[in-house]
N, C-alpha and C positions, 0 to 999 in steps of 0.2 A: 327729751334731750337733756343729757347731763351737762349743764353749763359750766361746772368745775373743770370737766375734761377739756373743754375748748376755751378756757379762760384766757389763754395767751392771745388767741385769735380775736376774741370779743374785746379785749382791751385795745386792739389796733385802732387808731384813729381812721375814720373813713370805712370802717368794717363794722365792728360793733355786733350787738345781739341780732339786730334785724338780718345782717348778712348771714349770720350763722343759722338762723332760722330758715332762710332761703335754701342753704345747702342741705339742711335736714330734710326739707321737702322735695328736693330735686331727684331726678332719675337720670343717670348717665350710662350710656352704652359704650363699651370698649370692644372694638372689633380686633381680635388678635391678643393672645395671652402670652406673648413672647417677650423679646427684648424691649420693646416700647410699651406694651400693654401692662407688663408686670410692675414696673416702677410707677406708671401713671395710676394704675389701680390702687397701689399701696399708699400713695400720697392722697388721692381722693378719699380713700377709706379713713385714713388718719384725719383728714380735715373735717369729716363729718357729713360727706354726701350720703343721703338717705338710702338710695337704691343704686346699685351698680349691676349692670348686666355684662356678662363676659360671653363673647362668641369666639369658639375655637374648637376644632376637632382633633387638633395635634396632640401627641403624646410626648412626654418628657424623654429626650435622649441625652447621652453624655456630653455631646457637643453643644448643648444648650447652656450647660452649667457656668461657663466663664462670664456670660452676660445676663443670664436669668438666675440671679443669685438668691431668690427665695426657694428655689428648688435644690434638692441634694440627690446624692447617688441612690439612696434608698428608695427614691420615688421614680426612678427611670422606668419607663413603660406605662406610667399612669397618665391619665388625661390631665392636661395642664389646668384646665378650668376647675376640675374637682380639687386639685391640690392647692391652687391659688385661692379659691374661695374659702377653703377650710382653714388656711393659714391666716387670711385676712380677717376671718370671723373671730379668730383668737386675738387679733390686734384690736379689733373694734366690734364687740358683739352687737352693737346697735344697728350695724349696716345690714341691709337686706340685699343678698346676693341671688341673681338669676342667671343660671348657667345654660347656655345653648350649646350643646355638645355636638355641633356640626359647623362646617364651613358656611360662610354667607354665599347664597346663590340667588339668581334672579327669581327662583321659586319662593324663597323664604325672606328676602331682604326687606320688603315693605312691611310684612307682618311683624317682623321683629323690631324694626326701627320705629315704627309709629308711636309707640307709647313712651318714648324717651324725650327728654328735654334737649340734650346735647349728645352728639355722637363723636366718639374718638376713633379715628382711623389709625390703628397700630398694626396694620397689615404690612406685608413685605413684597408686594407684587402690584404691577399696573392694573391687571384685570380687576382685582378686588377694589383697588382705589377708585377706578371708574364706576364700578358698581355701587360703592358706598356713596360716591359723589352724586350719581344720578338719582339714587334713592332718597337722599337728603334734599335734592332739588325738588323732587316730586312732592315730598312731605314737608317741605320748608323747615328743616331742621338745621341748626348751626352744626358745622363740622370742624373738628380740630385735626389738621393734617400734620403728620410727622413722618420723616423718612431718614434713613441713614445709608451711607456708602462709605466704605474705607474709613477715613478720619473725619469725614464731614457729615453734618446733620442739617435737616431742614424743619422748619415749624411755620405753620400759617393758620389763620382762621378763615374758613371758607363758608360761603352761603349765609352770611350774616348781614342783615339789614341792607339787602340789595348789593352787597359786596361781591367780589369775584368768587367763581367756583373753581374746582380742581382743573376743569377743562380750560379755564382762562389762563391758568399757569402752564398746564401741560396739554396742549391740544392732541387729541388722539392720533397717533402716527405709528404705524407698525415698524417703520424703520428706526424711529427714535427709541422705541421700546427696547429694541435689541442692543442699543448702545450703553445701557446702564444695567449693570449686573446686581442680582440680589446678593445677600451675605453669604449664602451657600456657595455661590460661584466666585465671589471676589474677596471674601473675607471681611471681618469686622473686629474692632477692639471693643472689649466688653464694656468699658466706661461710657462710650458714646451713646448707645441706646438708652442707658440709664439717665444720662443728661437730657436727651431730647424727650423721653417719656415724662420727665419731671416738668419740662417746659410745657408740655401739652397739658399736664394736670393744672398748671397755673393759669393757662388760657382758659380752661373749663371753669375754674373758680371765678375768673374775672367776668365771664359771661353770665354765670348764674347769679352773681351777686351785684353786677353792674358797677364794678369798681374798675379803675384804671382805663387803659386804652388797649383793647384787643388788637391783635395782629392782622385784622381784616384789612385787605388792601395791600399788605406787605408779606413778602416771603423772607423770613429770618434764616440766614445761612450762617452756620457755626463751624469754624475750621479749628479743630482741637489741637492740631500740630502747632499752629501759630497763635492760638488762642485769640483769633479775630471774629468778631461778630459784625455782620453788616446786613442791611435790609435792601431788598429790591422792591420797588413799587409795582404793583400789578393792578392793571385796570379791569374793571368788570366788563364783560362782553354780554349784553343783554340776550343775545341769541342762545347763549349757553345755559340760561335759565328756562328756556322754552322746551323742557323735557316733559312729556305727558305719560310716557310709559318705559319700562325698562327693556333693554335689548334681550333677545332670546339667549344670547351667549356673550360671556366676557372671558377673554383668555386668561387662564390662571396657571400657576406652576404645578409641579407635582403634588397631588393631594390624594385623599382616599379614592376619588373617582379613578385614579390611574391604577389602583390596585386590581389585579385580575381576580376574578372569582371563579369558582368551580362548584356545580351543583352536586348534591349528594348522589344522584344516579350516575353521573359521569365518574365521580370518585370511586363508587362501588364497582363500576365496570373496570377502572384502572386496577384496583386491588385484585379483583377476581381473575383478570387476564394476566396478572403477574408483571404488570408494567413496573419498572424501577423508578420509585419516587421516594422522596424523604417526607415523612409526616411529623410535623412538630405540633404537639399539644400544649398551648399556652395557658391552660387553666392551672389553677392551684393544685398542689400535690394531692390533697385529699379528694378534690374532684376527679383528678386523673385516676387514682386508685379505685374508684368505684366503677368507671367505665371509660373506654376509649376505643380507638380503632387498631386493627392488627398492625404491629410494627410501629406504632406511634412512639415518639420520643417525648418526654415531658421536660419542657423548659418553660417555667411560668413567666408570664409576660414581664414581671418585675426584674427577672434575671436575664432576659433575652439579650439586652445590650451587651452584657459582659460574657455571655456564653455562645456567641455567634460562631466561634471556631469549632464548636461541636456539631455544626450543621454541614451536611454535604451538599454544597451548592452546585456540584456537577450534575446533580439530578434535579428534576423538577421538585420544588419545595411546596408543600401543601400545609398551610397553617390552620389549625382547627381550634375551636373553643365550644362553648355551649350554645351561643346564639349567633355568632358571626361578628360580634362587636369587637371583642378583644383580638380576634384573629385579623380583622381588618386593620387595626391599629398596629399590630405586630408586622404585618406585611408592609405597611407603610414605612415603619422604622427600618426594616431590612432594605427596602427600596432606596430610602434616602441615604443610608449609611454605606451601601455596597453598590448602588447603581445597577441592581439586578433586575431581570425582566421575567424569569421563570420562577416567580413566586405567586402562589394562589391562596386566596382566602376562601374557606368552605362557606358558601353562602347559606345563611340561616343556622350555621353551626350544627352540632350533633343533634339538636332538637329537630332538625329538618329531615332526618333519616326517615324513610318509609319502610 
């Protein structure tokens, strides 16, 4: 650990070298690499947290840029966790980054979360929040909650020293879930998630180093239009800690699971029968030049966001790549940006052809 790098923090009364060493030995998992996760990761990285895990399957789109300011237009179409970890490694080469290039699900949540000291919920939907909460309860992990809506943000520390959990603040209620929109539906000002993500980072540091008073038992609400900050006391409900296993299903918004796939045999039949379709190859130009499918149009994934007008969406659109990973990401981007449903990703990519 480079003590000179962290000299300003080490000089802090009540912090010192001992606290800095605790950060260096710590492992923090951030679920979501978007508006909240990006600033949170940036400041934890700068503060000297030794290991940071990033969980997200999403790719960068142009609508992310006003609030996810570490990304730029040249990175549109790339995985957020790849770009974020690369840039933060330049900021602080001493940090170890572990990237999980998938969304959190009941099948992988416990295995991913179990090795971390603190978990940061930087997700944007109720389903994932309940999943993260339940996983942290089962594994007894402190959880830093953050959320934004319109011009208002919320922060709390959950599942900490017998304190309240997410379910103590927001009991699961299907009707209630539908009353609060995510930023895709209701909009968001870019400054707000940066502010809330930074608050989350500070709560992480307080827990890891045992300084200050964490927000356990309180929900901090910040209204940026009036610049008002106020806390709501939250009581712990013992029954909400009695979770022994995850549910089989947690409702989530549009994600890669919503992308329709087509297998190579069906696609071959479509082509041979003369069915009118649009085939978009999202591989790099040099890959495309070596092999592709008849009639395919090459629009590399990094250029897809800007070249959508070249695609004939009146026909079924089939996205192809080498293995099916890039095509799934491309199909997700098109779904989010255009609310389309006749978009298919070639399952297994060109490598799956028989």
